[in-house]
N, C-alpha and C positions, 0 to 999 in steps of 0.2 A: 112888286116883290116876286121875282122870277129866278129860276135856276140856282136855288140855294142848296148847298150841301151841308148837312149837320152831322156831326159825330157825337154820340151821347155816351155817358158813363165814364167821363174823364176821372182819372184816379190821382194824378199828380201833375206838377208843372212840366216835368220832362215829357210826359205823354202829350200834354197840351201843345208844347212846342213842336213836337214831331208831327202832330196832326195838322197844325197850321203850316208847317214847312211843306207838307204834301198837298196843300191847296184847299182844305176845307174852309168853309165860311163861318159857321157857327159851332160852338162847343156846348154840349148839354151836360149839366151837373145834377145828378139825381140826389135830392136832399129831402129830409123830413118825410120819409117813406113809412108806410104802415108797419112794416116788419123791422124798421130801424137798421136796415142793412146797407147803409150808405157806403159809397166807395171811398170817400174822403171826408174830412171834417169841414164844417162850415167856414172856419177861419182859413183853411187852405183853399177852399173854393173861392172865397172872397179875394184872396191874394192873386190867384190865377186870373180871375175876371179882371182885376185891376191891371194886370200885366198885359192882357190881350186886347183890351178895349182902348180906343174905339174902332180900330181897324177890323177886328173880329168881334162878333157878338157872343157874349156869354148868356146862356139860357138856363134858368133854374127849372128842373123837372120835379114836380111835387104833387102830393095828394091833398094839400091844404084846400079848404073849401070856404073859409071865412074871408071876406073882402079885406077887413082891417088887418088880419093876420098876414095875408098875402102881400098887401102893400108894405107893411112894416118889415117883412122878411126881405123883400126885394131892396128896400132902402138900406137895410142893414148890410146886405151883401154887395151893394153897389151895382146891381144888375138892372137892365132896362127891358128885360124880356122874361116871361115865365110861361111854362108849359103846364097846363092844369089837367091832371089825369083823374082827379077826384070828381065826385058827382056834385058839381057846383051848380046851385040853383040859378035860374035866370036873374032873379032879384039880386043875388050876390054879384053876378057879373055886371049888372047895371050899377051897383054901388061901387064896385071896383073901378069901373070906368070913370066914376065921379071922383073918387078919392085919389086915384092915380091915373089921370088922363093921358099921360105920356108913356105909360107902361105898355109894351107890346105883348098882347095876349094871344096865346095859342091854346085852343081847346081841343082835347082829345075826343076822338070818335072811335070807340073800341069795337071792332068788327067781330061779331059772333056768327053762329051758324044761320040764324034767322031773324036778325034784328035790324034789317034795312029800314023798316018803317019807323022804328024808334030813333035811329040815327038821323033820318030825314027830319023828324020833329025836333031833334036837338039842333040841327042846322038852322031850321026855321026860327027857333026860340032864342038862339045865341048869336046869330050872325050880326045882329045890330051892335053887339057889345065887344066882339073879338076881332082880331086882325087876321087870324089864320086858323084853320082847323088842321089837325093831324090825325090821320087814320092809323090805327095800330092793331095788333093781334091780341086775342084772348086765348089763354090756355085753360081749357075746361078741367084739366087734371089738377091744376094748382090754384086756379082762380086768378092768376096773374093777368094784369092789364098792361102789357108792354114789357120790353126786355125779355121776351119769351123765346126769341130765336125762331119763332114760327111765322110762316107766310099765311096770310089770310086770302080770302077770295078777292082778287084784284078787280073783278067786275063790280063789286060793291064800292070799292074806292073810286073806280072810274065814274060810276054814277054819282057819287057824292061830289066829286070834282066838277062834274058837269052841272049839277044843280046849285052848288054853293055860290053865293055872292062874294065869298071871301076865298083867297088862295088856299090851296090844300097841300100839306106836306104828307108824303107817303112814308110810313115806317112799318116795321114788322117783318123780321126775317130777311132783310135786304143784305146782300153781300156782293163782292166783286163780280160774281158769276151771273147774278140775276137782276142787277140794278138797271141795266140798259133795257131789258125786256119789260121790267116793271114800269119804267118811265114811258116807254112807247105804248104800253097798254093803258095806263092810268092817266097820263098827261098831267102830272102834278106840277105845282110851282116849285116844290122843294122835295128833297129826300132826306131820310135820317137812317143811320145805321148805328148799331151798338154791338151786340154779341157777334154779329157776322164779321166783324173786323178784328176779333180777338184771336190771339194765338193760344197755345196750350197753357201758357203761364197766367192767362187771364188779362194780360196787357194787350193793348192794340198792337197789331203787327204792321210794321211800316209798309211792307210790300202790299198787304191787303188794303191798307188805307190808300196808298198811291194808285192801285189798280181801280179801286172803287171810285175815287175822284175822277180818274181819267175816263172810265166807262160812263159815269153819270154826265160828265161834261159833253162827251160825244153824243150821247142820246139826247140831251137837251138841245144841242146844236142841230141835230137831225130834225127834231120836231120844229124848231124855229125856221129851218130851211123849208120844210114842207108847208108851213103856214105862210111863208113869204112868197112861195111859188103859186099860191092859189089865186 
């Protein structure tokens, strides 16, 4: 699983279609959030997922922590991938892998000012049960974990990418202007953007999406070329 570009925070079918037209691979749908501030209804998300799969992957982004709830929710929406931002215990990850063995699991690693040791332990405890990790940013002012628009310390993500036995997706404040630098710094398997691709209306901006995808593709290609020349 390499060179994946995900755009998160999809709000309707028109936005999903535009993002796919501009070359993104995965679309992220934020649902069942703590503050109940979802961008769209679960029924609308399910319809979009059905329309884009299997060529493109629909990914649920949620704070659910119970394995049975997560499995049932994914089955209800018809998705094969879920991004877990809640504090899911290793035992629940193990159970989720048992009850939904074909579900693609992404586990968040929320980077704070001084929690590299904690994140390393999370990687060690969860790697057996997940398919990919995603590093994201923490906003100390609001307590938000993800969708903050903030960039975190890429050195932390780079270290996690280096030690993780699973691929790593980089998120957190990425936009068309910094994604290439981020990829070259962190060497992730995938990148994710949300607020950094939005215009003043709150919708994704086509030019921003197009530029983000192009910059990410070029950076991934440069890294692959460097690896091949060694």
